[in-house]
Short mmCIF file of the C-alpha atoms (twelve columns), coordinates in Angstrom:
data_MODEL
# 
_entry.id   MODEL 
# 
loop_
_atom_site.group_PDB 
_atom_site.id 
_atom_site.type_symbol 
_atom_site.label_atom_id 
_atom_site.label_alt_id 
_atom_site.label_comp_id 
_atom_site.label_asym_id 
_atom_site.label_seq_id 
_atom_site.Cartn_x 
_atom_site.Cartn_y 
_atom_site.Cartn_z 
_atom_site.pdbx_PDB_model_num 
ATOM 1  C CA . MET A 1  -5.055  -34.891 -28.272 1 
ATOM 2  C CA . PRO A 2  -5.172  -35.778 -24.825 1 
ATOM 3  C CA . SER A 3  -4.142  -33.192 -22.177 1 
ATOM 4  C CA . HIS A 4  -0.953  -33.289 -19.868 1 
ATOM 5  C CA . GLY A 5  -3.297  -34.365 -16.740 1 
ATOM 6  C CA . SER A 6  -6.630  -33.841 -15.461 1 
ATOM 7  C CA . LEU A 7  -8.851  -31.288 -13.840 1 
ATOM 8  C CA . THR A 8  -9.460  -33.291 -10.880 1 
ATOM 9  C CA . LYS A 9  -6.181  -32.738 -10.137 1 
ATOM 10 C CA . ALA A 10 -5.687  -28.954 -9.908  1 
ATOM 11 C CA . GLY A 11 -4.447  -27.503 -7.274  1 
ATOM 12 C CA . LYS A 12 -3.011  -30.119 -5.608  1 
ATOM 13 C CA . VAL A 13 0.271   -28.856 -4.604  1 
ATOM 14 C CA . ARG A 14 -1.460  -25.371 -4.016  1 
ATOM 15 C CA . SER A 15 -3.770  -26.839 -1.155  1 
ATOM 16 C CA . GLN A 16 -1.254  -29.629 0.852   1 
ATOM 17 C CA . THR A 17 1.624   -26.946 0.745   1 
ATOM 18 C CA . PRO A 18 1.828   -25.425 4.623   1 
ATOM 19 C CA . LYS A 19 0.766   -22.045 5.401   1 
ATOM 20 C CA . ILE A 20 3.478   -19.688 6.539   1 
ATOM 21 C CA . PRO A 21 2.975   -15.835 7.970   1 
ATOM 22 C CA . PRO A 22 4.369   -13.396 5.906   1 
ATOM 23 C CA . LYS A 23 7.453   -11.186 7.324   1 
ATOM 24 C CA . PRO A 24 6.038   -8.613  8.364   1 
ATOM 25 C CA . LYS A 25 7.267   -5.214  5.922   1 
ATOM 26 C CA . ARG A 26 10.349  -2.831  6.710   1 
ATOM 27 C CA . ASN A 27 9.675   0.177   4.242   1 
ATOM 28 C CA . LEU A 28 6.931   2.250   3.846   1 
ATOM 29 C CA . VAL A 29 4.597   1.841   0.884   1 
ATOM 30 C CA . PRO A 30 6.403   3.963   -2.503  1 
ATOM 31 C CA . ARG A 31 3.586   5.714   -2.682  1 
ATOM 32 C CA . VAL A 32 3.077   6.996   0.918   1 
ATOM 33 C CA . ARG A 33 6.983   7.373   1.162   1 
ATOM 34 C CA . ASN A 34 6.825   10.183  -1.505  1 
ATOM 35 C CA . ARG A 35 4.101   11.615  -0.394  1 
ATOM 36 C CA . ARG A 36 5.829   12.508  2.927   1 
ATOM 37 C CA . GLU A 37 9.133   13.582  1.332   1 
ATOM 38 C CA . TYR A 38 7.521   15.967  -0.761  1 
ATOM 39 C CA . TRP A 39 5.801   17.355  2.249   1 
ATOM 40 C CA . ILE A 40 9.310   16.952  3.659   1 
ATOM 41 C CA . ARG A 41 10.834  19.539  0.992   1 
ATOM 42 C CA . GLN A 42 7.674   21.822  0.990   1 
ATOM 43 C CA . ARG A 43 8.093   21.941  4.408   1 
ATOM 44 C CA . LYS A 44 11.839  22.981  4.395   1 
ATOM 45 C CA . SER A 45 11.564  24.905  1.129   1 
ATOM 46 C CA . GLN A 46 9.377   27.283  2.572   1 
ATOM 47 C CA . GLY A 47 11.649  27.492  6.078   1 
ATOM 48 C CA . LEU A 48 9.345   25.652  8.591   1 
ATOM 49 C CA . PRO A 49 10.305  23.294  11.092  1 
ATOM 50 C CA . VAL A 50 9.988   19.683  10.012  1 
ATOM 51 C CA . PRO A 51 9.341   16.723  12.993  1 
ATOM 52 C CA . PRO A 52 11.320  14.102  13.423  1 
ATOM 53 C CA . VAL A 53 8.643   11.991  12.946  1 
ATOM 54 C CA . VAL A 54 6.262   12.511  10.065  1 
ATOM 55 C CA . PRO A 55 2.614   11.175  10.408  1 
ATOM 56 C CA . PRO A 56 0.473   10.429  7.788   1 
ATOM 57 C CA . SER A 57 -2.409  12.092  8.438   1 
ATOM 58 C CA . SER A 58 -0.466  15.474  8.273   1 
ATOM 59 C CA . VAL A 59 0.131   15.656  4.671   1 
ATOM 60 C CA . PRO A 60 -3.548  17.109  3.226   1 
ATOM 61 C CA . ARG A 61 -5.270  14.731  0.555   1 
ATOM 62 C CA . LYS A 62 -7.351  15.869  -1.952  1 
ATOM 63 C CA . LYS A 63 -10.642 16.663  -1.493  1 
ATOM 64 C CA . SER A 64 -13.061 14.193  -3.692  1 
ATOM 65 C CA . SER A 65 -15.223 15.965  -5.706  1 
ATOM 66 C CA . THR A 66 -18.374 13.313  -5.952  1 
ATOM 67 C CA . THR A 67 -20.232 13.983  -2.305  1 
ATOM 68 C CA . ALA A 68 -22.382 11.667  -1.075  1 
ATOM 69 C CA . THR A 69 -26.424 12.863  -1.080  1 
ATOM 70 C CA . SER A 70 -28.831 11.845  1.215   1 
ATOM 71 C CA . SER A 71 -32.056 11.702  0.026   1 
# 
């Protein structure tokens, strides 16, 4: 049974398509956005001030249990 085209032509159209630059993203990644919103909710529930721009590094991250040992 013949195939639907030769393998020598595989990827022909994709390689000929011009590369266009991606559009800049407008929103945060959902994981980062959810973490930031959680941090804001915690600050508000504790009665602490919430800065107008919350840096992503202000949210404490979990410490990894694996530690590198130098030998």
